VEXKOL-521181 format. One record per residue: residue in one letter; x, y, z of N, C-alpha, C in turn. Coordinates in Angstrom, 2 decimals. Example, Ala and Ser with C-alpha at 12.3 -4.5 7.8 and 13.67 -1.06 7.14 Angstrom:
<rs>
a,13.19,-5.69,7.80,12.30,-4.50,7.80,13.20,-3.30,7.80
s,12.85,-2.25,7.08,13.67,-1.06,7.14,12.90,0.03,7.87
</rs>
This chain:
<rs>
x,4.56,-14.94,2.42,5.27,-13.76,2.90,4.80,-13.41,4.31
x,5.65,-12.74,5.00,5.32,-12.24,6.33,4.93,-10.77,6.22
x,4.13,-10.31,7.17,3.68,-8.92,7.19,4.86,-7.96,7.14
x,5.89,-8.22,7.91,7.05,-7.34,7.96,7.75,-7.27,6.60
x,7.78,-8.37,5.87,8.37,-8.37,4.53,7.59,-7.46,3.59
x,6.29,-7.46,3.70,5.45,-6.60,2.87,5.75,-5.14,3.18
x,5.82,-4.80,4.46,6.12,-3.43,4.87,7.49,-3.01,4.35
x,8.50,-3.84,4.54,9.85,-3.51,4.11,9.93,-3.31,2.60
x,9.25,-4.13,1.85,9.28,-4.04,0.40,8.65,-2.72,-0.07
x,7.54,-2.34,0.54,6.88,-1.08,0.15,7.72,0.11,0.57
x,8.28,0.07,1.78,9.11,1.17,2.24,10.36,1.33,1.38
x,10.90,0.24,0.85,12.06,0.32,-0.03,11.67,0.94,-1.37
x,10.49,0.63,-1.86,10.02,1.16,-3.15,9.58,2.61,-3.04
x,9.05,2.98,-1.88,8.53,4.34,-1.66,9.11,4.88,-0.35
x,10.36,5.31,-0.37,10.99,5.81,0.86,10.15,6.92,1.51
x,10.03,6.81,2.82,9.26,7.79,3.57,7.77,7.52,3.64
x,7.32,6.45,2.99,5.89,6.11,3.01,5.49,5.55,4.37
x,4.25,5.81,4.74,3.65,5.18,5.92,2.86,3.98,5.40
x,3.06,2.84,6.04,2.46,1.60,5.54,1.73,0.88,6.66
x,0.50,0.47,6.37,-0.29,-0.35,7.27,-0.68,-1.62,6.51
x,-0.46,-2.78,7.14,-0.71,-4.05,6.46,-1.62,-4.93,7.31
x,-2.57,-5.56,6.63,-3.42,-6.58,7.25,-3.37,-7.81,6.36
x,-3.43,-8.98,6.96,-3.45,-10.21,6.20,-2.36,-11.16,6.65
x,-2.24,-12.26,5.90,-1.22,-13.24,6.23,-0.98,-14.14,5.03
x,0.12,-14.88,5.10,0.53,-15.86,4.10,0.67,-15.26,2.71
x,-0.34,-15.39,1.89,-0.22,-14.94,0.50,-1.30,-13.94,0.11
x,-1.98,-13.37,1.08,-3.06,-12.42,0.79,-3.02,-11.26,1.79
x,-2.83,-10.05,1.27,-2.68,-8.89,2.14,-3.50,-7.70,1.62
x,-3.85,-6.82,2.54,-4.43,-5.51,2.21,-3.49,-4.48,2.81
x,-3.17,-3.46,2.02,-2.27,-2.43,2.50,-2.86,-1.05,2.29
x,-2.53,-0.16,3.22,-2.80,1.26,3.06,-1.42,1.91,3.03
x,-1.17,2.65,1.96,0.12,3.29,1.79,-0.10,4.79,1.64
x,0.59,5.56,2.48,0.52,7.02,2.41,1.88,7.54,1.97
x,1.89,8.26,0.85,3.15,8.79,0.34,2.91,10.08,-0.44
x,3.78,11.07,-0.24,3.68,12.30,-1.01,3.90,12.04,-2.51
x,4.56,10.93,-2.85,4.81,10.58,-4.26,3.53,10.34,-5.04
x,2.42,10.12,-4.35,1.16,9.86,-5.04,0.45,11.13,-5.50
x,0.95,12.29,-5.10,0.30,13.56,-5.45,0.20,13.69,-6.97
x,-1.00,13.97,-7.43,-1.24,14.20,-8.84,-1.39,12.95,-9.68
x,-1.21,11.77,-9.09,-1.32,10.52,-9.84,-2.73,9.94,-9.71
x,-3.24,9.35,-10.80,-4.52,8.66,-10.70,-4.38,7.40,-9.85
x,-5.49,6.89,-9.38,-5.51,5.72,-8.49,-4.73,4.55,-9.09
x,-4.94,4.26,-10.35,-4.28,3.11,-10.99,-2.76,3.25,-10.95
x,-2.24,4.43,-11.23,-0.79,4.66,-11.21,-0.23,4.51,-9.79
x,-0.99,4.94,-8.81,-0.57,4.79,-7.42,-0.45,3.31,-7.06
x,-1.48,2.56,-7.43,-1.48,1.12,-7.14,-0.35,0.42,-7.88
x,-0.09,0.82,-9.11,0.98,0.22,-9.89,2.33,0.44,-9.24
x,2.55,1.61,-8.65,3.82,1.88,-7.95,4.03,0.89,-6.79
x,2.96,0.59,-6.08,3.06,-0.34,-4.95,3.21,-1.78,-5.48
x,2.38,-2.16,-6.41,2.40,-3.52,-6.93,3.72,-3.87,-7.63
x,4.38,-2.88,-8.21,5.65,-3.12,-8.89,6.70,-3.72,-7.95
x,6.58,-3.43,-6.67,7.53,-3.97,-5.69,7.33,-5.47,-5.46
x,6.24,-6.01,-5.98,5.90,-7.42,-5.74,5.70,-8.20,-7.04
x,6.24,-7.70,-8.14,5.96,-8.32,-9.44,6.37,-9.79,-9.48
x,7.53,-10.13,-8.96,7.98,-11.53,-8.98,7.07,-12.41,-8.14
x,6.76,-11.96,-6.93,5.93,-12.75,-6.02,4.51,-12.94,-6.57
x,4.00,-11.94,-7.24,2.66,-12.07,-7.84,2.69,-13.02,-9.03
x,3.77,-13.01,-9.79,3.89,-13.92,-10.94,4.07,-15.36,-10.51
x,4.83,-15.58,-9.45,5.10,-16.95,-9.01,4.00,-17.53,-8.13
x,3.13,-16.67,-7.62,2.06,-17.13,-6.75,2.43,-17.12,-5.28
x,3.67,-16.73,-4.97,4.06,-16.60,-3.56,3.15,-15.60,-2.86
x,2.76,-14.58,-3.61,1.79,-13.60,-3.14,0.59,-13.70,-4.07
x,-0.53,-14.13,-3.52,-1.72,-14.38,-4.33,-2.55,-13.12,-4.54
x,-2.71,-12.32,-3.50,-3.55,-11.13,-3.59,-2.97,-10.01,-2.76
x,-2.98,-8.80,-3.34,-2.53,-7.62,-2.64,-3.49,-6.49,-2.97
x,-4.31,-6.13,-2.01,-5.25,-5.03,-2.17,-4.55,-3.76,-1.71
x,-4.58,-2.74,-2.56,-3.83,-1.51,-2.28,-4.76,-0.30,-2.20
x,-4.64,0.43,-1.10,-5.25,1.75,-0.97,-4.08,2.71,-0.83
x,-3.93,3.60,-1.81,-2.78,4.49,-1.86,-3.25,5.94,-1.87
x,-2.78,6.70,-0.90,-3.20,8.09,-0.75,-2.00,8.96,-0.37
x,-2.16,10.25,-0.56,-1.17,11.18,-0.02,-1.51,11.37,1.46
x,-0.54,11.78,2.26,-0.85,12.03,3.67,-1.95,13.08,3.85
x,-1.98,14.08,2.97,-3.00,15.13,3.06,-4.40,14.57,2.78
x,-4.50,13.69,1.78,-5.79,13.06,1.47,-6.26,12.24,2.66
x,-5.36,11.48,3.24,-5.71,10.62,4.37,-6.21,11.45,5.54
x,-5.52,12.57,5.78,-5.93,13.46,6.87,-7.33,14.00,6.62
x,-7.63,14.38,5.40,-8.96,14.91,5.10,-10.02,13.82,5.20
x,-9.67,12.56,4.84,-10.60,11.44,5.00,-10.92,11.23,6.47
x,-9.90,11.28,7.31,-10.10,11.09,8.74,-10.98,12.18,9.33
x,-10.72,13.41,8.92,-11.52,14.53,9.42,-12.97,14.41,8.99
x,-13.19,13.82,7.83,-14.57,13.65,7.34,-15.19,12.35,7.83
x,-14.41,11.54,8.57,-14.91,10.28,9.09,-15.09,9.22,8.02
x,-14.27,9.27,6.96,-14.43,8.35,5.85,-13.47,7.16,5.86
x,-12.55,7.07,6.81,-11.58,5.99,6.82,-12.17,4.76,7.49
x,-11.83,3.61,6.95,-12.28,2.35,7.52,-11.13,1.56,8.10
x,-9.91,1.86,7.68,-8.74,1.15,8.15,-7.88,2.14,8.93
x,-7.55,1.80,10.14,-6.72,2.67,10.97,-5.27,2.48,10.62
x,-4.53,3.55,10.66,-3.08,3.50,10.41,-2.36,3.24,11.70
</rs>
């Protein structure tokens, strides 16, 4: 997969989300910011993102997808506290 394909797939699954992608070929790390994550545990947030890639993960076209999923408010508070490691 291409980086742009990963972004498009996540944006289609979570309209209005901000997406940052690192990686190439079949292994990516993503940071996804969406208000839809409010009140959801980490696992449910990750499942929402991973669901957009179920076929690719099953076939091996996408081997690994690391997901960091936060609300925009959480991300802002992380930045203010100096806790972010990946820039958006």
